N, C-alpha and C positions, 0 to 999 in steps of 0.2 A: 656918595660917601660910603654907604653900606656895601656897595660892590667892591670898593678898594679893600675894605676890611676882610671881606670874604675871600678874595683872591690871596691876600697876605696870609690868612690862616691856612689855606690849602697848601701853599708853598712851604710853609713851616712844617706841616704834617708830613709832607713828602720827604723833606730833608731828614726829619727824625726817624722815619721808617727805614730809609736807606742806611742811616748810621747804625741803627739797631741790628739790621741784618748783617752788616759788615763786621760788627763786633762779635756777633754770635758765630760767624764763620771762622773768625780768627781764634776764638776760644775753643773750638772743637778740634780734637786731635785728628790727624790724618788716618784714613782707612788702611787696615793692614792688607797687604797683597796676598791673593789666594795662592795655594801651593800648586805643584804640577798636577795635571789631570790624572784621575784614577782610571785604570784599565784592568779588566779581568783577564788573567792569563791561565793557560794550561801548560804544565811542564811535561814535555813529551818523553816517553819511555820506549825502549825497545822491547818487543814481545814477539811471540810466535803466533802467526796469523794463518788460519786456513783460508784459502781462496775458494769461496763458494760462488757458484754460478747458478742463476735461475733461468731455466730454459722452458719454452712451451713444448708441450708434447700431447700425444694421443695414445690411448690404451688400445691394445690389439690382443687377440686370443693367443694363448701359448701354443695351441694346436687347433686346427679347424679341418673338418671333414664333411664333404657333401656326399650324402648317402644316395646311391643310385642302384637300380636293380641290375643284376648280372645275367638274369634269365627273364624271359617274357612270360606273362600270364596274368590271370585275374587275381587281384588283391582280395584275399579272404578276410584278413583281420589286420587292424592296427593295434599294436601291443604296448604302446607307451602313452604317456600324458604329455601334451605339448607344454614346453617350458620347464619340464622336470629334469633332474639329473639322472643320467644313465651311466651304466658301467660298460666297459669294453666286453664285446661278445654277447651283450644282452639282446634278445630278439626284439625287433622293431616292427616288422611286417611279416605276414605269411602269404606267400603266393600259392595258388592251387597246385599241389604237388602231383596230382593224378597222372598227367602225361609224362612227367619225369620219372615217376615210379615205374610206369609201364616201360619206359626206355631202359631202366635198370634191369627189369626182368628180361627184356629182350636181349640185352647184352650178356646177361648170365647164361641164357640158353645158347647163344652163339659161342660163348666160351666153352660150354660143356660139349657142344658138337665138335669144336676144333680139337679139344683134348681127346675125345673118342677117336676121331680120325687120325690123330697123331699116333695113338697106340697101334692102330692097324698098319699104318705106313711104316712105323719103326720096326715092327716085327718082320714085315716083308723085306725090308732092307737088310735086316740081320740074317734072314734065311738065304737071301741072294748072295750075301757075303761068303757063306759057306759053299754054296753051289757053284759060284764062279771059280772057286779053287779047283774043283774036279771037272770043270768044263760042262756042268749040267745046264748052265744058263750062259747066255752070251754076256760079254763084258758090257755091251750096250744096255741090256736089261738091268744089269746091276747098277750101272750109272744112273739109269732112269729111276730106279727104286731109291737110290741114295738121294737124288735131287728132290724126289717127292717127300722124303723124310724131312729135308731141310725146309721145304715149303710148308709142311704141316706144322713144324715148330714155329715158323714165322706167323702162321695163321693163329696159333694159340696166343702168341704175344700181342697180335693185333686185336684179338677178341678181348684180351685182358685190358688193354689200353682203352678200348671202347667202353668196357664196364666201369673202369676208373672214371672216365669222363662223364658217363651217365650218373654215377653216384655223386660226383662233384656238382653237377647241375641240380640234382635232387636236393643237395645240401644248400644250394643257393636259393631255394624256395623259401627258406627262413632267412630273411634279411636281418643281419645283426649289426650292432654298433661297432665300428672299427676302432673307436677311441672312447675314453671316458670323458664326460663333460655334460654341459647343459644343452638339451635338444630344443630346436626351434619348432616352428609350426610345420604341419604336414601339408604338402601340396597335392596329396592324392587321398582319396577316400576308399572305403570298403566297396568292392564291386567294380572298381575302375581297372582298366587294363594298363599294366606296367610293361614297358619295353626295354629290352636289354641295350638298345642303342639310343635311348632317349637322352637328350641334352639337359633337360630340367631335372634338378635334384628332387628326390622325394622329401627330404628334410636335411637340416644342417646341424651338426654337433660341434660345439666349441668348448675347448678346455679353458676354463677361467681361473683355475687355481692350480699353479700360479698364473699370472697374467703379465704380458709385456707392456712397457711404456716406451714408445719411440719418440725421441727428442731431436731437434735440429739445432746445431751450433754453427756459427759462422766460421768458415775456414780461416779467416784472418785472425780471429781470436785464438783458434787452435794453434796456428803458427806462432803467434806471439807467446803463448804459454810454453810451447816446446822450445822457443828461443831462450826464454828466461830459465828454463830447466837446464839447457845446455850451458848457459853462462853461470850456473850455480846460484842464481837468484831465487830459485824455488826448487822444492823437492817434489817429484812426481807422486801423486796419490790417487790417480784416477782408477787404476786397475783394481784397487780394493776399496773403492769409494762407496760409502753409504749414501743412499739417495732418499730424500724425503719428498712427499707430494703435497701440493696444495690443490684442493678440489675446486670445482667451478663456483661453489657457494662460499668460498673463502676459508672453509674449514681445513684442518690438517688431517691427512690420512694417518691413522695411528700406527701402522706397521711400516718398518723401514724396508727399502729394496736395495738391490745391489747392481752396480753397473756391470753389464755383460760384455759388451764390445763396442768398438767404434768402427764405423764403416770405412772402407778404404777408397771410396769413390766420392768425389765432390759433385753435388747436383749442379749442372751448368746453368740452370735457370735461376737458382736462389743463391748459389755460392756457399752452400752449407753442407755439412756432413751429418749423418744420422748416428745418434747414440741410442743404445738400447739397454734398458734396465728391466729387471724381473722383480715382481712384487708378490708376496703371498696374498691370497684373496679368499680366505676360508669362508667368509660370510657372503661372498658375492656382491660386495658393495661396489666394486669397480666393474663396469660393463664395457664391452668393446665400443670404441668410437668416442669415449668421453674425453673432453678437453681438460688437461691438467697442467700445472706448472711444477716442474721438478727442480729441486735444489740439490746440487751435487758439489762435493768437495773435489776440485780438480788438482790442487797442489797445496803445499804448505810452505810459507815463507818464514825463515828464522830471522831474528833481529829486525823485524819490520817496524817502521814508524808510521803511526796513524795520526792524521790531523783532523780535528773536528771540522765538519763542513761549514759551520757558521764562521770559522776563522779564515776560510779560503775564498779568494776573490778571483773571478775569471773575467777578463776584459773582452770587448767585442771581437778582438782578433783571436781569442781562444787562449791567450797567455794567462798563466796562473801565478798568483802572488799571495803573500801573507805578510803580516806585520809581527815582528818579534821584539822582545825587550833584550837589549844587549847587556854586557857586563857593567856598562857605565849607567844603566838605568834609562837608556834612551830608546825610543821606538825606531825601528829600522824596517824598511820594506825589503823583502827578499823574494826573488823569483824562484819558483819551485816547479817540479814535474810530479804529476800524480798518475796513478794507475786506476784500478777499479774501486768502486765504493764498497766499503765493508761496514755494513750497518749505517750508522750516522757519521762515519768518518771516511776520509780518503786515504788510500794507501799511497804514501809518499815514496817516490822512486828516486828523487834527486832534490837537494836544496835544504833539507832539514835533517837533524840528527837528534839522538836521545840527549835530553838535558836542555834543549832549546825551550824558551818560554814564548809560547804562541799566544798572541792577543786574540781573544774571542769575544770580548765585550768592550765597548767604548772606542772601537776603531775610528768612528766618525768624529771623535773629539780630538784626534791627534794627527800629526803629520810626521813624516820621516825625519829623524834627527831631533825630535822634541823630547825633552825629559818627561818621564811619566812616573806615576806611583803604581807599581804592579801589585795586585792582590789576587788571591785565588779566584778563579771564575765562579760565580754564584754567590760570592760574599755580599752581605748587605752594604749598600752605599754608605760612605762615611759622611757624617753630618758636616755641613759647611761651617767654617770658623766664624765665631761671633765677632761683630765689629766692636771696636773699643767704645765704651760708653753705653752700649745697649744693655738694658736691664739694670743700670746703676741708679736710676731715678733722678740723675742730674739733668738739668735742662740742656 
């Protein structure tokens, strides 16, 4: 009997609970539908954009000279400090001048002898010229005297040339700097024998202020740039381009350089051409052989459109697309073409124009053709609308 009463009570409670839930649901107003999804957009504008290219490069001396002796002899002195800056014509080494000074004195004596002999022969030729007219000497004697005079003049010239050569060799005993620059280590010491025909340089001088930076650019990129210039898509700016350097430690070199020339030959192994820029280097911070990255302005594009990279999608096939908000407030997918990166943007070559609203935030929430609520990119998100009855205190 007690079991029947218990079962009856449980059934009654279940019915009452179900009824209460049904009445509560009927009395609650329906939830309000959420609005269109919110997306952040950037309104594109036309602007003048310099096309900058960052290229790897290496520094090289503006001028380089390997110092070698031009005469042989014992090195008496080294007249410079290794690693110092030297001026053009500054003495670097002194070779024993004694044998070359003796050669100069010998050449002077030979010249004096030739001059004295010339005087005697010339006077004889002049006397014979008068005597042959009165038949006092034969024509043959006169001809011999005249020939001897010519030979004596040639001997004087030969002796003078020998003296000049001897004096030049004597001057070469002071080995001087052929250029100004920083001098390296010496490969010879005092007391060593230097040879005029030796292949090893005594030392090397490099001009480091200014200094060259040689860069390599792909020939394909160069052809593309020239094609754009011919079509009027860009203006050439390389001939007067300023060049900036990034050093190996990531710092920026404080002085600007200037592009000097572009090589006319393509390297067949790398498919690249060499560009050369010249940089001032008053403090010697740049040393030959340093790896650098050069930033150069190759061209300028007028009325260019830049698209933020976060709004550009590239599929596995390499096709590029974006989502824009059309005049009806709907998201639309649009295929575009882009060129090089300009900072955090892509240079758009086809598919977008000034005034287009590019979606850069919230693309994952929308599909093409869906109505959206466009707000400027970076705006704080809008609070979700409250449901009816929330916060009213009613059950």
